[in-house]
C-alpha positions as CSV (number, residue, x, y, z in Angstrom):
1,M,0.0,0.0,0.0
2,K,1.1,3.6,-0.7
3,K,1.6,5.8,2.4
4,L,-0.6,8.8,2.7
5,K,1.2,12.1,3.1
6,Q,0.2,13.7,6.4
7,I,-0.1,17.3,7.4
8,K,0.0,17.3,11.2
9,G,1.8,18.5,14.3
10,L,4.0,21.6,13.9
11,Q,3.5,21.8,10.2
12,L,-0.3,22.0,10.7
13,L,0.1,24.5,13.6
14,S,2.2,26.7,11.3
15,L,-0.6,26.6,8.7
16,L,-3.5,27.0,11.0
17,P,-3.7,30.9,11.0
18,R,-3.7,30.9,7.2
19,M,-6.3,28.1,7.2
20,L,-8.6,30.0,9.5
21,Y,-8.3,33.2,7.4
22,N,-8.3,31.7,3.9
23,L,-8.7,27.9,3.9
24,P,-9.4,27.6,0.1
25,D,-6.1,29.2,-1.0
26,T,-4.1,27.3,1.7
27,L,-5.5,24.0,0.5
28,A,-4.8,25.0,-3.1
29,E,-1.1,25.5,-2.2
30,L,-0.9,22.1,-0.5
31,A,-2.5,20.4,-3.4
32,Q,0.1,21.8,-5.8
33,S,2.8,19.9,-3.9
34,G,2.0,17.0,-6.3
35,E,0.0,14.9,-3.8
36,G,-3.5,14.1,-5.0
37,I,-4.5,12.7,-1.7
38,M,-3.3,13.5,1.9
39,K,-4.4,13.4,5.5
40,I,-4.8,16.7,7.3
41,G,-5.4,17.1,11.1
42,F,-4.6,16.1,14.6
43,D,-5.0,12.4,15.8
44,K,-8.7,11.5,15.4
45,S,-9.8,15.0,14.2
46,N,-8.6,14.8,10.6
47,F,-9.8,14.5,7.1
48,I,-8.6,13.0,3.8
49,F,-8.1,15.8,1.3
50,I,-8.5,14.6,-2.3
51,S,-7.6,16.7,-5.3
52,E,-6.9,14.2,-8.1
53,P,-9.7,14.0,-10.6
54,E,-9.5,10.3,-11.1
55,Y,-9.7,9.7,-7.4
56,I,-12.7,12.1,-7.2
57,K,-14.3,10.1,-10.0
58,H,-13.9,6.9,-8.0
59,I,-15.7,8.6,-5.0
60,L,-18.4,10.5,-6.8
61,K,-19.2,7.9,-9.5
62,T,-17.4,4.6,-9.7
63,N,-17.9,3.6,-6.1
64,V,-20.4,6.2,-5.1
65,Q,-22.5,3.8,-2.9
66,N,-19.6,3.6,-0.5
67,Y,-19.3,7.4,0.1
68,S,-22.3,9.1,1.8
69,R,-22.6,12.8,2.6
70,G,-21.2,13.3,6.1
71,K,-19.8,15.6,8.7
72,S,-20.3,18.8,6.9
73,A,-24.1,18.0,7.0
74,M,-24.3,17.3,10.7
75,E,-24.0,20.9,11.9
76,L,-26.8,21.8,9.5
77,K,-29.2,19.1,10.8
78,P,-30.7,21.3,13.5
79,I,-31.3,24.0,10.9
80,L,-32.5,22.1,7.9
81,G,-34.1,19.0,9.4
82,N,-34.7,16.1,7.0
83,G,-34.7,18.1,3.8
84,I,-32.9,17.1,0.6
85,F,-29.8,19.1,1.3
86,I,-29.2,17.2,4.6
87,S,-31.1,13.9,4.7
88,G,-29.6,10.5,4.9
89,E,-28.9,8.5,1.7
90,N,-32.2,6.5,1.6
91,D,-34.4,9.6,2.3
92,W,-32.3,11.6,-0.1
93,K,-33.0,9.2,-3.0
94,R,-36.7,9.2,-2.3
95,Q,-36.8,13.0,-2.0
96,R,-34.7,13.6,-5.1
97,Q,-37.0,11.3,-7.1
98,A,-40.1,13.1,-5.8
99,V,-39.0,16.7,-6.5
100,S,-36.6,16.3,-9.5
101,T,-39.4,16.8,-12.1
102,A,-40.0,20.3,-10.7
103,F,-36.6,21.3,-12.1
104,H,-37.2,20.0,-15.6
105,A,-36.5,22.3,-18.5
106,K,-40.1,22.0,-19.6
107,Y,-41.0,24.5,-16.8
108,F,-38.4,27.1,-17.9
109,D,-41.0,28.7,-20.2
110,D,-43.1,29.3,-17.1
111,F,-40.1,30.7,-15.2
112,Y,-39.0,33.0,-18.0
113,P,-41.6,35.8,-17.5
114,I,-41.0,35.8,-13.8
115,I,-37.3,36.4,-14.3
116,I,-38.1,39.1,-16.9
117,D,-40.4,40.8,-14.4
118,E,-37.7,40.6,-11.7
119,L,-35.2,42.2,-14.1
120,E,-37.6,45.1,-14.6
121,I,-37.8,45.6,-10.8
122,F,-34.0,45.3,-10.5
123,G,-33.6,47.7,-13.4
124,A,-35.3,50.4,-11.3
125,V,-32.5,50.1,-8.8
126,L,-29.9,50.4,-11.5
127,E,-31.7,53.4,-13.1
128,T,-31.6,55.2,-9.7
129,A,-27.9,54.5,-9.5
130,V,-27.4,55.9,-13.0
131,K,-29.2,59.1,-12.1
132,T,-27.6,59.7,-8.7
133,G,-24.1,58.5,-9.6
134,G,-24.0,56.6,-6.4
135,H,-22.6,53.2,-5.7
136,V,-24.8,50.1,-5.5
137,N,-24.1,47.3,-3.0
138,F,-24.2,44.5,-5.6
139,T,-23.3,41.8,-3.1
140,Y,-26.6,42.5,-1.4
141,Q,-28.8,43.5,-4.3
142,L,-27.9,40.5,-6.4
143,K,-28.6,38.1,-3.5
144,K,-31.9,39.8,-3.1
145,L,-32.7,39.4,-6.8
146,A,-31.7,35.7,-6.7
147,A,-33.9,35.2,-3.6
148,R,-36.9,36.8,-5.2
149,I,-36.5,34.7,-8.3
150,S,-36.1,31.5,-6.3
151,Y,-39.2,32.3,-4.2
152,R,-41.4,33.1,-7.2
153,T,-40.3,30.2,-9.3
154,M,-40.1,27.5,-6.6
155,F,-42.9,28.5,-4.2
156,I,-45.5,31.2,-4.9
157,N,-45.4,33.7,-7.8
158,N,-46.1,36.7,-5.7
159,P,-44.3,39.9,-6.8
160,A,-45.1,41.5,-3.4
161,I,-42.9,39.0,-1.5
162,D,-40.6,40.6,1.0
163,V,-37.4,38.5,1.1
164,E,-35.3,41.1,2.9
165,V,-36.5,39.9,6.3
166,I,-34.8,36.5,5.8
167,L,-31.5,37.6,4.2
168,P,-29.7,38.7,7.4
169,A,-30.8,35.5,9.1
170,L,-29.4,33.4,6.3
171,D,-26.1,35.3,6.5
172,K,-25.8,34.5,10.2
173,V,-26.4,30.8,9.5
174,Y,-23.8,30.7,6.8
175,D,-21.3,32.3,9.1
176,Y,-22.1,29.8,11.9
177,V,-21.2,26.9,9.7
178,S,-17.9,28.5,8.4
179,F,-14.6,26.7,8.9
180,Y,-13.5,29.4,11.4
181,R,-16.6,29.0,13.6
182,H,-16.4,25.3,13.3
183,S,-12.8,25.4,14.5
184,V,-13.7,27.6,17.5
185,R,-16.4,25.1,18.5
186,E,-14.0,22.2,18.2
187,A,-11.4,24.1,20.3
188,T,-14.2,24.7,22.9
189,K,-14.9,21.0,23.0
190,L,-11.2,20.2,23.5
191,V,-10.9,22.7,26.4
192,F,-14.1,22.0,28.2
193,G,-14.8,18.4,27.1
194,K,-18.1,19.5,25.5
195,E,-19.5,22.3,23.5
196,T,-20.7,25.1,25.8
197,K,-23.7,27.3,25.3
198,L,-21.3,29.9,23.9
199,G,-21.0,27.7,20.8
200,T,-24.5,28.6,19.6
201,P,-25.3,32.2,20.5
202,R,-28.8,33.5,21.0
203,D,-28.8,35.4,17.7
204,I,-28.0,32.1,15.8
205,W,-31.0,30.4,17.4
206,A,-33.1,33.4,16.5
207,A,-31.9,33.1,12.8
208,F,-32.8,29.3,12.9
209,D,-36.3,30.2,14.2
210,L,-36.9,32.9,11.6
211,L,-35.9,30.5,8.8
212,H,-38.3,27.9,10.2
213,R,-41.2,30.3,10.5
214,F,-40.6,31.8,7.0
215,S,-40.7,28.2,5.6
216,V,-43.8,27.3,7.5
217,Q,-45.6,30.4,6.2
218,I,-44.7,29.5,2.6
219,F,-46.1,26.0,3.0
220,E,-49.2,26.8,4.9
221,T,-50.1,29.7,2.6
222,A,-50.4,27.2,-0.2
223,E,-51.8,24.4,1.9
224,Q,-54.7,26.7,3.0
225,G,-55.4,27.8,-0.6
226,K,-54.4,31.4,0.0
227,A,-52.1,31.3,-3.0
228,E,-51.4,29.1,-6.0
229,P,-48.2,27.1,-5.6
230,M,-45.6,26.7,-8.2
231,V,-44.6,23.2,-9.3
232,F,-42.0,22.6,-6.6
233,L,-44.3,23.6,-3.8
234,Q,-47.2,21.7,-5.4
235,T,-45.1,18.6,-5.5
236,L,-44.5,18.9,-1.8
237,L,-48.2,19.5,-1.1
238,D,-49.2,16.5,-3.1
239,A,-46.6,14.3,-1.3
240,S,-47.7,15.4,2.1
241,R,-51.4,14.9,1.3
242,Q,-50.9,11.5,-0.3
243,G,-48.6,10.1,2.4
244,G,-45.3,10.3,0.5
245,C,-43.8,12.4,3.3
246,S,-44.9,14.1,6.5
247,K,-45.9,17.8,6.6
248,E,-42.8,18.4,8.7
249,E,-40.5,16.9,6.1
250,A,-42.3,18.9,3.3
251,I,-41.6,22.1,5.3
252,D,-38.0,20.9,5.8
253,Q,-37.8,20.7,2.0
254,V,-39.0,24.3,1.7
255,K,-36.4,25.3,4.3
256,N,-33.6,23.6,2.3
257,I,-34.5,25.6,-0.8
258,V,-34.8,28.8,1.1
259,F,-31.4,28.1,2.6
260,A,-29.4,26.6,-0.3
261,G,-31.5,27.1,-3.4
262,Y,-31.0,30.9,-3.9
263,D,-27.7,31.8,-2.3
264,T,-25.6,29.6,-4.6
265,V,-27.0,31.7,-7.5
266,G,-26.8,34.9,-5.5
267,E,-23.2,34.5,-4.6
268,T,-22.3,33.4,-8.1
269,F,-24.0,36.6,-9.3
270,G,-21.7,38.5,-7.0
271,W,-18.6,36.9,-8.6
272,L,-20.0,37.4,-12.1
273,W,-20.4,41.1,-11.4
274,Y,-16.9,41.4,-10.0
275,C,-15.7,39.8,-13.3
276,L,-17.9,42.0,-15.4
277,A,-16.1,45.0,-14.0
278,K,-12.6,43.5,-14.0
279,Y,-12.5,42.0,-17.5
280,P,-14.1,44.5,-19.9
281,E,-12.4,43.1,-23.0
282,H,-14.2,39.7,-22.4
283,V,-17.4,41.5,-21.5
284,Q,-17.4,43.4,-24.8
285,K,-17.2,40.1,-26.7
286,V,-20.2,38.8,-24.8
287,R,-22.1,42.1,-25.2
288,E,-21.5,42.2,-29.0
289,E,-22.7,38.6,-29.3
290,V,-25.9,39.1,-27.3
291,F,-26.7,42.5,-29.0
292,S,-26.3,41.0,-32.5
293,M,-29.0,38.5,-31.6
294,C,-31.2,40.4,-29.3
295,N,-30.8,44.1,-30.3
296,G,-31.0,45.3,-26.7
297,S,-33.8,43.1,-25.5
298,A,-33.5,40.2,-23.1
299,P,-32.8,36.9,-25.0
300,L,-35.7,34.6,-25.6
301,H,-35.5,31.2,-23.9
302,D,-34.5,29.4,-27.1
303,Q,-31.8,32.0,-27.9
304,L,-29.7,31.2,-24.9
305,G,-28.4,28.1,-26.5
306,N,-26.8,30.1,-29.3
307,L,-24.7,32.5,-27.2
308,P,-21.4,30.7,-26.7
309,E,-19.4,33.7,-25.6
310,L,-21.9,34.3,-22.8
311,L,-21.8,30.6,-21.7
312,M,-18.0,30.5,-21.8
313,F,-17.8,33.7,-19.6
314,I,-20.1,32.3,-17.0
315,K,-18.3,28.9,-16.9
316,E,-14.9,30.7,-16.4
317,V,-16.3,32.7,-13.5
318,M,-17.5,29.5,-11.9
319,R,-14.1,27.9,-12.5
320,I,-12.2,30.6,-10.7
321,Y,-14.9,31.3,-8.1
322,P,-16.9,28.1,-7.6
323,V,-19.4,29.1,-4.9
324,V,-19.8,25.5,-3.6
325,W,-16.1,25.5,-3.0
326,T,-16.0,22.2,-1.0
327,F,-18.0,19.2,-0.2
328,H,-17.6,16.1,2.0
329,R,-18.2,12.4,2.0
330,L,-17.9,9.6,4.6
331,T,-16.3,6.3,3.7
332,G,-18.8,3.5,4.4
333,E,-16.4,0.5,4.2
334,D,-12.7,0.1,3.7
335,D,-11.6,1.0,0.2
336,V,-8.4,1.3,-1.9
337,I,-7.8,4.2,-4.4
338,D,-4.7,3.8,-6.6
339,G,-3.0,1.9,-3.8
340,Y,-4.0,4.3,-1.0
341,Q,-6.0,2.7,1.9
342,L,-9.1,4.4,3.0
343,H,-10.9,3.2,6.2
344,K,-14.5,3.0,7.2
345,G,-15.5,6.3,8.7
346,D,-12.8,8.4,7.0
347,W,-14.0,11.9,6.4
348,I,-13.3,12.8,2.8
349,M,-13.0,16.4,1.6
350,I,-13.1,17.5,-2.1
351,S,-12.7,21.1,-3.2
352,P,-13.7,22.3,-6.7
353,Y,-11.9,25.6,-5.9
354,V,-8.6,23.7,-5.4
355,I,-9.0,21.5,-8.5
356,H,-10.0,24.5,-10.7
357,R,-6.8,26.4,-9.7
358,N,-4.4,23.5,-10.1
359,P,-2.0,24.1,-13.0
360,A,-1.7,20.3,-13.5
361,Y,-5.2,20.5,-15.0
362,W,-5.7,24.1,-16.0
363,P,-2.8,26.0,-17.7
364,N,-2.3,29.4,-16.1
365,P,-5.2,28.8,-13.8
366,L,-5.3,32.3,-12.3
367,V,-5.7,33.9,-15.7
368,F,-9.3,34.7,-16.6
369,D,-9.7,33.0,-20.0
370,P,-13.3,32.0,-21.1
371,N,-11.8,30.4,-24.3
372,R,-10.9,27.4,-22.1
373,F,-14.5,26.3,-22.8
374,A,-14.6,27.0,-26.5
375,G,-16.7,24.4,-28.3
376,D,-18.4,23.1,-25.2
377,M,-22.0,24.2,-25.3
378,N,-23.2,21.9,-22.6
379,P,-24.1,24.3,-19.7
380,V,-23.3,21.4,-17.2
381,P,-20.2,19.5,-18.5
382,V,-19.6,16.0,-17.3
383,R,-16.0,15.9,-16.1
384,F,-14.1,15.6,-12.9
385,D,-11.6,18.4,-13.1
386,Y,-14.5,21.0,-13.3
387,L,-17.1,20.6,-10.5
388,P,-19.1,23.8,-10.0
389,F,-22.2,21.7,-9.5
390,G,-20.6,18.6,-8.1
391,Q,-20.7,15.4,-10.2
392,G,-22.3,12.0,-10.1
393,P,-25.7,11.1,-8.6
394,H,-25.4,14.0,-6.1
395,T,-24.9,16.6,-8.9
396,C,-26.8,19.8,-7.9
397,L,-30.5,19.3,-8.7
398,G,-31.0,22.9,-9.9
399,N,-27.9,23.2,-12.0
400,R,-29.6,23.8,-15.4
401,L,-32.1,26.2,-13.8
402,G,-29.3,28.1,-12.2
403,M,-27.4,28.4,-15.5
404,F,-30.6,29.5,-17.3
405,E,-31.2,32.2,-14.7
406,M,-27.6,33.5,-14.9
407,Q,-27.4,33.5,-18.7
408,L,-30.7,35.4,-18.9
409,V,-29.9,38.0,-16.3
410,V,-26.3,38.7,-17.5
411,A,-27.4,38.9,-21.2
412,A,-30.2,41.3,-20.5
413,L,-28.3,43.7,-18.3
414,I,-24.9,44.0,-20.1
415,Q,-26.6,45.3,-23.2
416,K,-27.9,48.3,-21.2
417,Y,-25.3,49.0,-18.5
418,D,-21.6,49.1,-17.7
419,F,-20.6,48.2,-14.2
420,I,-17.6,50.0,-12.8
421,S,-15.7,49.3,-9.6
422,T,-12.6,51.1,-8.3
423,D,-12.3,48.9,-5.3
424,A,-9.7,46.2,-4.9
425,F,-10.6,42.5,-4.8
426,P,-13.3,42.0,-2.2
427,G,-11.6,39.0,-0.7
428,I,-13.1,35.6,-0.1
429,K,-14.9,34.3,2.9
430,S,-15.1,30.5,3.0
431,D,-18.1,29.4,5.0
432,I,-20.3,26.7,3.5
433,L,-20.1,28.9,0.3
434,L,-17.4,31.0,-1.3
435,R,-18.6,34.5,-0.4
436,Q,-17.2,38.0,-0.8
437,R,-15.5,39.2,2.4
438,K,-16.4,42.9,1.6
439,P,-19.5,44.2,-0.2
440,L,-19.1,44.7,-3.9
441,M,-19.7,48.4,-4.4
442,M,-20.1,49.5,-8.0
443,K,-21.2,52.5,-10.1
444,V,-23.7,51.9,-12.9
445,V,-23.4,53.7,-16.3
446,K,-26.1,53.6,-18.9
447,R,-24.9,52.6,-22.4
């Protein structure tokens, strides 16, 4: 058997401050040492870090039944209950089968006018910025846009919905499950022998409660016939009425989409807008392509498949800034990968961020180059060196809907506006998602 490289002891202690501040880049540096698999941590508190695409393929596809979602999900259990983002393997398979039809492309024609309507509402924010010359907090406004689109396409098509009440609570929850906060809780356990009440502050519990009440309100509004549900929510209503799941589990499903269904798109929007300001030469190519087909209007649904420059630009943003920057698995039984022994119960960590920035797979990985994806018109490629949506059976359920939304929003807005930022790189904050450490403040100029 091959011996696993181990990062432990003094070497790990020397890396710990950097890991706490910027875990993604620290792991990326470790991965470039030439080791595609290594063990990181102290004694029993460690994980197997895998960054070799063929090894990842083994875990996510070839022997997928041996690798269940694990530790990263446990801290979210009190928040998300038994929803699809967090449930055990058997429940997950049943849940995914039940709700997957709600994400079928046949419903995109129903979603299209909702996104166009939201673009008009968002456009009013941009027009105000144009007139006043002020800066827009795009980090916040784009998350708000994504949240409204998610609510109206997944739950209830109500333009009057107020999502702003839930956004601060979701930010608190994301911060709570960050690597930094997790490390503080683990240190507390080591010192006191258990996690103290300080590990879960009162405001976090308040955020949990608000998320729960918001989700209950969504479900019961439709259940009581006060609003017509969209297809995803209707699927949950039917399942709960017909015994396919309990009402509690159906509400957990709503909670999972509120929590995870919008912010992946919202945070990706943030990185998209950062790149729209940083790489004007590439933006101009996209703008010319879209304008030549759409003449200033938003693309029609069937036009999105004929905009390669747009698709390549979005894919490159997701390569450099994959919002789901890491995911985890637990080894079910002993296994061997290319001569390396894995044991039952091993905690596996895989990072798209690290793989996407490894020069062994991506020449000049820090250079923004959309042409890397030239000729690939599949919005969700099947490969194991590019994992913005994961891969294998656990591939993100809403991947094509997310791409549809991003293509439509970017194409519609870059024809009308330039986005200008004089600020430096906003920095990255690596909680459960790859977020911007500082708000992305930009000026808007009418074309």
